[in-house]
Each structure stands twice: as C-alpha cells, then as structure tokens.
C-alpha positions as CSV (number, residue, x, y, z in Angstrom):
1,M,18.8,8.7,1.2
2,K,16.0,9.7,3.7
3,M,12.5,9.1,2.3
4,I,9.9,11.9,2.7
5,S,6.4,10.7,3.4
6,R,3.6,11.7,1.1
7,R,2.0,13.7,4.0
8,D,5.3,15.7,4.6
9,F,5.7,16.3,0.9
10,L,2.1,17.6,0.6
11,K,2.5,19.8,3.7
12,A,5.7,21.3,2.3
13,S,4.0,21.9,-1.0
14,A,0.9,23.3,0.7
15,V,2.8,26.0,2.5
16,V,3.9,27.3,-0.9
17,G,0.6,26.6,-2.7
18,A,-1.4,28.4,-0.1
19,T,0.1,31.7,-1.1
20,G,-0.9,31.2,-4.7
21,V,-4.2,31.2,-6.5
22,L,-7.0,28.9,-5.4
23,T,-9.0,26.9,-7.9
24,A,-12.7,27.4,-7.1
25,C,-16.1,26.4,-8.2
26,G,-18.6,29.2,-7.7
27,G,-21.6,28.4,-7.2
28,S,-30.7,38.9,19.0
29,S,-28.3,39.6,21.9
30,A,-25.6,38.0,19.9
31,S,-26.3,40.3,17.0
32,T,-26.2,43.3,19.3
33,A,-22.8,42.2,20.6
34,A,-21.6,41.6,17.1
35,S,-22.7,45.1,16.0
36,S,-20.9,46.7,18.9
37,T,-17.6,45.3,17.7
38,A,-18.2,46.0,14.0
39,A,-16.2,49.2,13.9
40,S,-13.2,47.9,15.7
41,T,-13.3,44.7,13.6
42,A,-13.3,46.7,10.4
43,A,-10.4,48.8,11.6
44,S,-8.5,45.7,12.7
45,S,-9.0,44.1,9.3
46,T,-7.7,47.2,7.5
47,A,-4.6,47.2,9.7
48,A,-4.1,43.5,9.3
49,A,-4.3,43.8,5.5
50,A,-1.8,46.6,5.6
51,S,0.7,44.9,7.8
52,G,0.2,41.3,6.5
53,S,-0.7,40.1,10.0
54,A,-4.1,39.0,11.3
55,N,-5.9,37.4,14.2
56,V,-7.8,34.2,13.2
57,G,-10.3,32.4,15.3
58,V,-10.9,28.7,14.5
59,C,-13.9,26.8,15.8
60,I,-13.7,23.0,15.6
61,Y,-16.8,21.0,16.3
62,Q,-14.9,18.5,18.4
63,F,-11.2,18.0,19.1
64,A,-11.8,14.3,19.8
65,D,-12.6,13.6,16.1
66,N,-9.5,11.9,14.6
67,F,-9.8,13.5,11.2
68,M,-10.4,17.0,12.6
69,T,-7.3,16.5,14.8
70,L,-5.2,16.1,11.6
71,Y,-7.1,19.0,9.9
72,R,-6.7,21.5,12.7
73,T,-3.0,20.7,13.2
74,D,-2.3,21.3,9.5
75,L,-4.5,24.5,9.5
76,E,-2.8,26.0,12.5
77,E,0.6,25.3,11.0
78,Y,-0.2,27.0,7.7
79,L,-1.9,30.0,9.2
80,K,1.0,30.6,11.6
81,D,3.5,30.2,8.6
82,M,1.6,33.1,7.0
83,G,2.3,35.2,10.1
84,Y,-1.1,35.1,11.6
85,S,-2.1,34.8,15.3
86,V,-4.3,31.7,15.6
87,T,-6.6,30.6,18.4
88,I,-8.4,27.3,18.0
89,V,-11.2,26.2,20.3
90,D,-13.0,22.9,20.9
91,G,-16.8,23.0,20.5
92,K,-17.0,19.7,22.3
93,N,-19.8,18.6,19.9
94,D,-22.2,21.1,21.5
95,Q,-23.7,23.9,19.4
96,N,-24.3,26.2,22.4
97,T,-20.7,25.9,23.4
98,Q,-19.6,26.8,19.9
99,T,-22.0,29.8,19.8
100,E,-20.5,31.2,23.0
101,Q,-17.0,30.7,21.5
102,I,-18.0,32.6,18.3
103,N,-19.4,35.5,20.4
104,T,-16.1,35.6,22.4
105,F,-14.1,35.8,19.1
106,L,-16.4,38.6,17.9
107,Q,-15.8,40.5,21.1
108,Q,-12.1,40.1,20.7
109,G,-12.4,41.5,17.1
110,V,-10.8,38.7,15.2
111,D,-10.1,39.4,11.5
112,V,-11.5,36.1,10.1
113,L,-13.4,33.2,11.6
114,V,-12.8,29.6,10.4
115,I,-15.8,27.5,11.5
116,N,-16.3,23.7,11.5
117,P,-20.0,23.9,12.7
118,V,-21.3,21.5,15.3
119,Q,-24.6,21.4,13.5
120,T,-24.9,22.5,9.8
121,T,-28.6,23.2,10.6
122,S,-27.3,26.1,12.8
123,A,-25.1,27.6,10.1
124,Q,-27.7,30.3,9.2
125,T,-27.9,31.3,12.9
126,I,-24.1,31.5,13.0
127,V,-24.0,33.7,9.9
128,D,-26.8,36.0,11.4
129,T,-24.7,36.3,14.6
130,I,-21.5,37.2,12.8
131,K,-22.9,39.3,9.9
132,P,-23.3,42.6,11.8
133,S,-19.6,42.7,12.6
134,E,-18.7,42.1,8.9
135,T,-16.2,39.5,10.0
136,P,-15.5,37.0,7.1
137,I,-16.3,33.4,7.6
138,V,-14.6,30.3,6.1
139,F,-16.8,27.3,6.8
140,I,-14.8,24.0,6.6
141,N,-15.5,20.3,6.5
142,R,-19.3,20.5,7.1
143,E,-21.1,22.0,4.2
144,P,-23.9,24.6,5.0
145,D,-26.8,25.0,2.6
146,K,-26.0,27.3,-0.3
147,S,-28.7,29.8,0.9
148,V,-26.6,30.3,4.0
149,L,-23.5,31.3,2.0
150,D,-25.7,33.5,-0.3
151,S,-27.0,35.3,2.8
152,Y,-23.6,36.7,3.5
153,A,-22.3,37.2,-0.1
154,D,-18.6,38.1,-0.5
155,K,-17.9,37.5,3.2
156,C,-18.6,33.8,3.5
157,C,-17.2,30.7,1.7
158,Y,-17.0,26.9,2.1
159,V,-13.9,24.8,1.8
160,G,-14.4,21.0,1.6
161,A,-14.7,17.9,-0.4
162,D,-17.9,16.7,-2.1
163,A,-19.1,13.8,0.0
164,R,-21.0,12.4,-3.0
165,Q,-17.7,11.6,-4.5
166,S,-16.5,9.8,-1.3
167,G,-19.7,7.6,-1.3
168,T,-19.3,6.8,-5.0
169,Y,-15.7,5.8,-4.4
170,Q,-16.7,3.5,-1.6
171,G,-19.2,1.7,-3.9
172,E,-16.6,1.5,-6.6
173,L,-14.1,-0.1,-4.2
174,I,-16.7,-2.9,-3.7
175,L,-17.3,-3.2,-7.5
176,E,-13.6,-3.6,-8.0
177,T,-13.3,-6.7,-5.8
178,E,-13.2,-10.2,-7.3
179,T,-16.9,-10.9,-6.6
180,Q,-18.1,-7.3,-7.0
181,G,-19.5,-7.5,-3.6
182,D,-21.6,-10.6,-4.2
183,I,-19.5,-13.1,-2.2
184,N,-22.1,-15.9,-2.1
185,G,-22.9,-15.5,-5.8
186,D,-26.7,-15.3,-5.3
187,G,-27.0,-12.2,-7.5
188,K,-27.5,-9.8,-4.7
189,I,-25.2,-7.7,-2.5
190,T,-26.3,-7.7,1.1
191,Y,-24.8,-5.1,3.4
192,I,-25.0,-3.1,6.7
193,M,-24.2,0.6,6.9
194,C,-22.5,2.4,9.9
195,K,-23.6,6.0,9.6
196,G,-22.3,9.2,11.1
197,D,-24.1,12.2,12.4
198,P,-27.6,12.2,10.7
199,E,-27.5,16.0,10.4
200,N,-24.1,15.9,8.6
201,I,-24.4,16.1,4.9
202,D,-21.3,14.0,4.5
203,A,-22.9,11.2,6.4
204,Q,-26.1,11.5,4.3
205,Y,-24.2,11.6,0.9
206,R,-21.8,8.8,1.8
207,T,-24.7,6.6,2.8
208,E,-26.7,7.4,-0.4
209,Y,-24.0,7.4,-3.0
210,S,-22.1,4.3,-1.9
211,I,-25.2,2.3,-2.6
212,K,-26.1,4.4,-5.7
213,A,-22.7,3.3,-7.2
214,L,-23.8,-0.3,-6.9
215,T,-27.3,0.2,-8.3
216,D,-26.0,2.4,-11.1
217,A,-23.8,-0.6,-12.1
218,G,-26.9,-2.8,-12.3
219,K,-26.4,-4.6,-9.0
220,E,-29.2,-5.7,-6.8
221,V,-28.7,-4.8,-3.2
222,E,-30.3,-5.5,0.1
223,C,-29.8,-3.4,3.2
224,L,-29.9,-5.6,6.3
225,Y,-29.6,-2.7,8.7
226,E,-28.4,0.9,9.0
227,Y,-26.7,1.8,12.3
228,L,-26.5,5.3,13.7
229,D,-23.0,5.2,15.1
230,N,-22.2,9.0,15.0
231,W,-18.6,8.5,13.8
232,D,-17.7,6.6,16.9
233,Q,-15.5,3.5,16.9
234,T,-16.8,1.9,20.0
235,T,-20.4,2.3,19.1
236,A,-19.7,0.9,15.6
237,Q,-17.9,-2.1,17.1
238,Q,-20.9,-2.9,19.3
239,D,-23.4,-2.5,16.5
240,V,-21.5,-4.6,14.1
241,A,-21.1,-7.3,16.7
242,N,-24.9,-7.2,17.1
243,A,-25.4,-7.4,13.4
244,L,-23.1,-10.4,13.1
245,A,-25.0,-12.2,15.8
246,Q,-28.3,-11.4,14.0
247,Y,-27.4,-11.8,10.3
248,G,-24.2,-13.9,10.4
249,E,-22.9,-14.9,6.9
250,K,-25.7,-12.9,5.2
251,I,-23.5,-9.8,5.7
252,E,-21.3,-9.5,2.6
253,V,-20.3,-5.8,2.8
254,V,-19.9,-3.4,5.7
255,F,-20.0,0.2,4.7
256,C,-18.8,2.8,7.2
257,N,-19.1,6.6,6.7
258,N,-15.7,7.1,8.3
259,D,-12.6,5.1,9.2
260,A,-13.1,5.3,13.0
261,M,-16.3,3.3,12.6
262,A,-14.6,1.0,10.1
263,L,-11.9,0.2,12.7
264,G,-14.6,-0.6,15.2
265,A,-16.3,-2.8,12.7
266,L,-13.0,-4.6,11.9
267,Q,-12.6,-5.5,15.6
268,S,-16.0,-7.2,15.6
269,L,-15.5,-8.9,12.3
270,Q,-12.2,-10.4,13.5
271,Q,-13.6,-11.5,16.8
272,A,-16.4,-13.3,14.9
273,G,-13.8,-15.1,12.7
274,R,-14.7,-13.2,9.5
275,T,-11.9,-12.6,7.0
276,V,-12.0,-9.4,4.9
277,G,-11.5,-10.2,1.3
278,K,-12.6,-13.8,1.7
279,D,-16.1,-13.7,3.3
280,V,-16.8,-10.0,3.8
281,Y,-15.8,-6.6,2.5
282,L,-15.2,-3.5,4.6
283,V,-14.7,0.1,3.5
284,G,-14.3,3.4,5.3
285,V,-13.5,7.1,4.6
286,D,-10.7,9.4,5.8
287,A,-7.5,7.3,5.2
288,L,-6.5,7.5,8.8
289,S,-3.1,5.9,9.3
290,E,-4.4,2.9,11.2
291,A,-7.0,2.3,8.5
292,V,-4.5,2.6,5.6
293,Q,-2.2,0.2,7.4
294,N,-5.1,-2.3,7.6
295,V,-5.7,-1.8,3.8
296,V,-2.0,-2.6,3.3
297,D,-2.3,-5.7,5.5
298,G,-5.5,-6.8,3.7
299,N,-7.7,-6.3,6.8
300,M,-9.8,-3.6,5.0
301,T,-11.0,-3.7,1.4
302,G,-10.2,0.0,1.1
303,T,-10.8,3.5,2.3
304,V,-11.2,6.9,0.7
305,L,-8.7,9.7,1.4
306,N,-10.3,12.7,2.9
307,D,-7.5,15.1,2.2
308,D,-6.8,17.0,5.4
309,V,-3.7,18.5,3.9
310,G,-5.4,19.8,0.8
311,Q,-8.4,21.1,2.7
312,A,-6.4,22.8,5.3
313,T,-4.3,24.4,2.6
314,A,-7.3,25.7,0.8
315,A,-8.9,27.0,4.0
316,A,-5.7,28.8,4.9
317,A,-5.5,30.3,1.4
318,A,-9.1,31.5,1.6
319,T,-8.4,33.1,5.0
320,K,-5.4,34.9,3.4
321,L,-7.6,36.3,0.6
322,Y,-10.0,37.7,3.2
323,V,-7.2,39.3,5.2
324,E,-5.9,40.9,2.0
325,G,-9.3,42.1,0.9
326,S,-9.0,40.0,-2.3
327,K,-11.9,38.3,-4.1
328,V,-13.0,35.1,-2.5
329,E,-15.1,32.5,-4.4
330,Q,-18.1,30.8,-2.7
331,Y,-16.8,27.2,-2.9
332,Y,-13.4,25.6,-2.9
333,W,-13.5,21.8,-3.5
334,V,-10.7,19.3,-2.8
335,D,-10.9,15.8,-4.4
336,Y,-11.2,12.5,-2.5
337,V,-8.9,9.7,-3.6
338,K,-9.6,5.9,-3.6
339,V,-7.1,4.0,-1.4
340,T,-6.6,0.3,-2.2
341,K,-4.0,-2.3,-1.4
342,E,-2.2,-1.4,-4.6
343,N,-1.6,2.3,-3.7
344,A,-2.1,2.4,0.1
345,A,1.6,2.5,1.0
346,Q,1.9,6.1,-0.3
347,Y,-0.9,7.3,1.9
348,I,0.5,6.1,5.2
349,K,1.0,9.3,7.2
C-alpha cells in the first residue's frame, strides 16, 4: 500500500478545511492612486462575490526564503483550487520594491491583497496606501502591530503563528535533553544565539522566549554571543565557526531563530569535530526537510514545526471570507509543534 506523507495528507485536508469555518482569536501619491481605483475595485469585489471568482495579489517578502517558498506554493495551490486568479510577486527583501508591487496591484483592481511584509515597521504605511481603495488585506507570517490592524478595521487581518510559542518550544527541547542543556555540569547553560532580521517580531520573540523557558525552569544561563545572521545559512555558518574558534567547548547550546541558520551552524559544528547530543545541542525553527532529517539522524537536537500548510490554509480561507463579504476576525493563529527524534519521521516532507 502506498504511504501518504504527512504533508500530502495535510494539504489534502486543507483544501477541504479552507472552505469551512476558521477558528480565530480576536483580538501621498500612492494614496491618490489607490483612491482613483476605489470604485472599480469595489465593483470588481461585488462581481467576484457574486460569481465566486476573484483576483488575488500576493506579495512575498523574498522568494529566496526557504520557508516562504513552501508557504507560497501551498497558498497558490489553495487559492487556485478555490477558483481564484492568483499573482504572486517577489519583494526581493526590499520594501520599496514591495511598495511598487502593491501600487501595481491596486491599479489592476485586485479583490484581495495577501501581504508578507518586507518590514513590519512599514505595515502602517502599507495600510495607509491601500485603505482608500477599500481592498481587504491579509497579512501573513510577519505580524504587524495591533494598532495597524485596528486602523483598517474589518478590512485587515493577520494569519500566523505566535513566535513566543516557537521560542518557548526551543527552550523546552533543551530542557528535555539528558543534561537539560548543562553538558559540563557546572550548573550553568552557556549558549550562542543566531538571530534573524532584527525588525522581525518572530526573531525577537524566538530569541527572548527560548531563553525565558530556561530561566523560568530555574536554570542559570550565560549568553556568550548573539549573532545577527538575518535568517541566512552561510552567514550563520561563518559566525558559528568564529564562535567555536573564540569560545570552543564553552558553547553548550546553539540556538537558531530558523532552520536555515541551524543548518549553517551544523556545518561548522561538524567541521570543528563537535557532536550534537554529546558535547553540544542545536535547535532551529521551521521543520525544513533537511533539518528534520538531521533530527532523525541525531545531528540536530530538535526543531519546531512552523506549519506552512496550516498557515497557508488559514490565509486562503480568510481570503475567501473577504471575497464573499463574510465576517473576518482580526487574528488567526496556527500552533507550532515540537519536532524531536521520536516524532521527526512524520514531519519529513
């Protein structure tokens, strides 16, 4: 009998689930251009709701991001299965580029905009640009401040996962090891941190809450160094190599805000002759296939599933609600999942 992977199963379920009810927790020149398209956009939305079709514009902060590649692939599939026309653009990690793309979508009169912002600090400007057109916005993956969503009530929502949970799970993965992170038994956990984009709330929360999980458990910790690696595997590899040269065996734990950086860290750990699970621990976030396989093989302590399938499903469902003119909540949350050697096999995509 042919086995179906967890990812394929979830995707099959998601297509059905996206048409159902979402579970939610509530809680310039550009403006001129947007205003000029408002009437046509409203007419287009009305027609879309009546016919069940819609034009959806999707802005991704950067196609080169491994996780967002999975996410946008899922999202495109679900939206097209709903009968919508979908255009997805690459912001190339440049806010000015993304702003131009948003203005183009507004001029084209799309029915809904799904936006993964390059900079969350620019989210209010994005809303102010779009608001005159009355085009609904589904923010994804990078959480804007609540005040941003409040400023466009009933036309703007956020779909994502609470990054505090992912950070907490990383800390718990360390606490669940044989030595609880204190490999040398001196009563203190010494670590380095590979951080993502400093403006990204996910990076901030993962950095904070991974360590908070340790201190809340009564552990003494010492940060040897925090590296700003901007989600990048190569940068993390270089920085961890430098850290190993400087701190050597003092490094007991390597925390990484995502799996790409964890994979880079693993390369340097292996090159330095360090063995994960024996003289160092390594954790990431995203549950990328390569990272999960390394968990299975014992080369990573664990990772945290950032559920692209669940988030893409929820984003597609929120888009559908906007197209239909139905009530949309302000927040839709998707849980993270701890991935360990015991359960990793089911998360290989």
